[in-house]
C-alpha positions in Angstrom: 43.3 70.5 113.4 44.9 67.7 115.7 42.1 66.5 116.1 40.3 66.7 112.8 43.8 64.5 110.9 43.1 62.3 114.2 39.1 62.3 113.6 40.2 61.7 108.9 42.3 58.7 110.6 40.6 56.8 112.5 37.7 57.0 109.4 39.5 55.7 107.0 39.6 52.7 108.6 36.2 52.0 107.7 36.6 51.7 104.4 32.9 49.6 103.1 30.4 51.3 106.1 29.1 53.9 103.4 30.4 52.4 99.7 27.8 50.7 97.7 30.4 48.8 96.2 34.0 46.6 96.6 36.6 46.4 93.6 39.4 44.2 94.0 40.8 41.3 91.7 40.2 38.4 91.5 41.9 34.9 91.5 43.1 35.3 88.6 43.8 38.3 88.5 40.6 39.8 87.1 38.9 42.7 88.4 35.7 42.5 89.9 33.0 44.6 91.3 31.0 43.5 94.2 27.6 44.9 95.3 28.7 46.1 98.9 25.5 47.4 100.2 22.6 44.8 99.5 25.0 41.6 100.6 26.4 43.6 103.8 25.7 40.8 106.6 25.5 42.1 110.3 27.9 41.1 113.0 28.0 41.0 116.5 31.0 39.4 118.1 32.9 38.8 121.4 36.5 38.6 122.3 38.4 38.1 125.0 43.0 38.8 125.1 45.2 37.4 127.9 47.9 40.0 127.1 50.2 42.1 129.1 51.3 45.5 128.8 54.6 46.5 128.9 56.6 49.4 128.1 60.7 48.9 126.6 61.9 51.9 128.9 60.0 51.2 132.2 62.5 49.5 134.7 59.4 47.4 136.5 57.9 45.0 133.4 58.2 41.7 135.7 55.6 43.3 137.7 52.9 43.5 135.5 50.7 40.7 135.8 49.5 39.5 132.8 45.4 40.4 133.2 42.4 40.2 130.1 40.9 42.1 127.6 37.2 41.7 126.9 36.0 43.8 123.5 32.4 44.0 122.5 32.5 44.2 118.1 29.2 45.7 116.2 30.2 45.6 112.8 29.5 44.3 109.1 30.7 41.7 106.6 30.5 41.9 103.5 32.0 38.3 100.7 32.7 38.1 97.6 31.3 34.8 95.9 34.9 33.9 93.6 36.0 30.3 94.1 38.0 31.2 97.5 35.4 33.8 99.5 37.8 37.3 100.0 35.9 38.5 103.1 35.7 42.1 104.6 34.9 42.5 107.6 34.7 46.3 109.5 33.3 46.8 112.9 34.0 49.1 116.4 34.9 47.6 119.2 34.3 49.0 123.2 37.2 47.1 125.1 38.0 46.7 129.0 41.3 45.3 130.5 42.6 45.9 134.3 46.3 44.6 134.8 47.8 45.6 138.2 51.7 46.2 139.5 52.8 46.0 143.3 55.9 44.0 145.4 54.5 42.8 147.8 50.6 43.0 149.6 52.4 45.4 151.9 53.6 48.1 149.2 50.2 48.8 147.7 48.8 47.8 144.2 49.0 50.1 140.6 45.8 49.1 138.8 46.0 50.6 135.0 42.9 50.4 134.3 41.9 50.4 130.7 39.0 51.9 127.9 39.3 51.5 124.5 36.5 52.4 122.0 38.1 52.4 118.0 37.4 50.6 114.0 39.2 47.2 113.3 39.5 46.0 109.2 39.5 42.1 109.1 40.4 40.7 105.7 40.8 36.8 105.4 39.7 34.4 103.1 37.4 31.1 103.3 38.9 27.7 102.5 35.5 25.3 102.2 36.8 22.5 104.5 33.5 20.5 103.9 30.4 21.8 102.9 29.1 23.6 106.0 33.0 24.3 107.6 34.9 26.8 105.9 39.5 27.5 106.9 39.5 31.3 107.6 43.2 32.7 108.6 43.3 36.2 108.2 44.6 39.5 109.4 43.5 43.1 110.7 44.6 46.4 111.2 42.5 49.6 113.4 42.4 52.8 115.5 41.1 53.4 118.8 41.1 55.9 121.4 41.7 55.2 125.0 41.6 56.2 128.7 44.5 54.7 130.8 44.1 55.5 134.6 44.8 54.6 138.0 42.2 53.3 139.8 43.9 52.9 143.0 44.8 56.0 145.8 48.4 53.5 145.8 50.9 53.8 143.1 53.8 52.0 145.4 56.4 50.8 143.8 57.0 53.5 141.9 56.5 56.0 143.5 59.6 59.0 143.3 60.6 56.7 140.6 61.3 57.5 136.7 59.0 54.8 136.0 56.2 56.9 138.0 56.9 59.9 135.1 56.0 57.4 132.3 53.5 56.4 133.5 51.9 59.4 134.3 52.7 60.3 130.5 49.1 58.0 129.6 47.5 56.6 132.6 46.9 60.1 133.3 42.6 59.3 132.0 42.5 61.4 129.2 41.2 60.5 126.1 44.4 59.4 124.0 44.8 57.6 119.8 46.0 53.9 119.6 46.7 51.7 116.5 46.0 47.7 116.9 46.8 44.3 114.3 45.1 41.6 114.6 46.0 37.4 113.1 44.8 34.3 113.3 42.0 31.9 112.3 38.6 31.3 112.5 36.6 27.8 111.6 32.7 29.6 109.4 30.0 27.3 110.5 27.4 27.4 108.1 28.1 31.0 106.6 26.5 32.9 110.3 28.6 31.2 113.1 32.3 31.1 114.2 35.0 30.6 116.7 38.8 32.3 116.4 41.8 31.5 118.1 44.5 34.6 117.2 47.9 37.0 118.4 46.3 40.9 118.4 48.7 43.6 119.6 48.2 47.3 120.9 50.8 50.9 120.9 49.4 53.5 123.2 49.8 56.5 122.0 51.0 59.2 125.3 50.7 62.0 122.6 49.8 62.6 118.6 52.2 64.2 116.7 50.4 64.8 113.7 52.8 64.8 110.6 55.4 62.4 112.5 51.9 60.4 112.8 51.0 60.7 109.2 54.4 60.6 107.9 54.3 56.8 109.8 51.0 55.6 108.4 51.7 56.9 104.7 55.5 54.7 105.3 53.4 51.4 106.1 50.5 52.4 103.7 53.2 52.2 100.8 55.1 49.0 102.0 51.4 47.1 102.4 50.8 48.0 98.6 53.7 45.8 97.8 53.4 43.9 99.9 49.7 43.3 98.3 50.4 43.4 94.4 53.6 40.9 95.4 51.2 38.5 97.3 48.5 39.0 93.7 50.6 37.6 91.6 51.0 34.0 94.2 47.3 34.2 94.3 46.4 34.6 90.8 49.2 31.4 90.3 47.9 28.9 93.5 44.6 30.1 94.6 44.9 28.7 98.6 48.7 28.6 98.8 48.6 32.5 97.4 45.3 33.3 100.3 47.4 31.6 102.5 50.8 33.1 101.5 48.6 36.4 101.6 48.2 36.1 105.4 50.8 34.5 106.8 53.4 37.8 104.8 50.8 40.7 105.6 50.7 39.6 109.2 54.8 39.3 109.8 54.3 42.8 108.0 52.4 43.8 111.0 53.7 42.6 113.5 57.2 44.0 112.3 56.1 47.1 112.2 54.5 46.6 116.1 57.9 45.0 117.2 59.2 48.2 116.4 57.0 51.0 117.0 57.5 48.9 120.3 60.3 50.9 121.3 59.2 54.5 119.0 55.5 54.4 118.5 55.8 56.5 115.1 58.6 54.2 113.9 60.6 54.6 111.4 60.1 58.9 112.8 62.1 59.5 115.9 59.7 59.9 118.3 58.9 58.4 122.1 58.5 55.2 123.8 55.4 54.4 124.1 53.6 51.7 126.2 51.9 48.6 124.6 49.9 45.6 125.0 49.8 42.1 123.4 48.7 38.5 124.1 46.4 35.4 122.7 43.0 35.9 121.9 40.3 34.4 121.6 36.5 34.6 120.1 33.1 34.3 119.2 31.0 36.0 116.5 27.4 35.4 114.5 26.7 36.8 111.2 22.7 36.9 110.7 
C-alpha cells in the first residue's frame, strides 16, 4: 500500500507527459484549451547547485562543508500562445552531490554521497524584452527518490554520538523519498536556448509516513490553490505585474513550507526532523 501511494504521488507531479491538452486561464481570465501533444518541445538541461547539507537537530552542522549538486534534466516544454506566454515544463532529473565532514585531517572524514532521481514541474512566464530575448521568472516543485551513504570507512568525529544516530536514519544507502522546490529567473534566446539562476531546496525524508505525508500534501495543495485564485485576479488587472506577483508569492509560499519542513518533514503534521539541502543554482537548457 505504501509503495503504491508513493508511486501515485510521484507520477502526479507529471501533469502533461500523457496529456493531449492543457486547460488554463489566459491573462483576461478566460478559459483556454491548448494543444499540448502537438506543441511539446523536447528539453535537455544541465544544472549545478552550490548546496549545503543541514539537519536542525545535528550538533555538527558547521563541520559539513558546502559542496556541489550536478544534475541532468530530460523532459518537455509546452508554451501557450497568449500575450504573455505561460510555459509549462516537466522533466525527469538525475543528480549527484557529495559533502564531507571532519574536525581535522587526523580525525578522518565522513563523506555524504547522495544520488537523486525524480520528476520536477516548472511554471514560468515569458516576458519579451527584445525580438529574440525573453525574461522568464519561474517557480518549480517536485518529488524524487534518493540514496544517501557514507563513502569513507571512518565516521569521525561523530562516532558514538547522537549525531551518528541521526545520520544512520538517512545515510543508510537505502532508497528513500524526498521533495524539492526551486525558484529563479531565466533568459531565453530565440525560444530555444536558456541560461538561468535560482535557489533550490531539498527535503530528505528518513522514512515515509503514509497518511501523515498525504495529509501534508493535501494541506500544501489547498494553500497553493487559494494563492493561485488570488494571483489570477491580479494577472487579469495587470498582466506583467500580475505574473511577477504570481512567481514571487508562490516562491515565497514554497520556501515557507520548506522552512517549516526543516524542523518537521510533514509540517504542519508533527513527525520527524529531516536532513535538508539548499543553495544557489545555475543552469543551461536547450529546447529542440
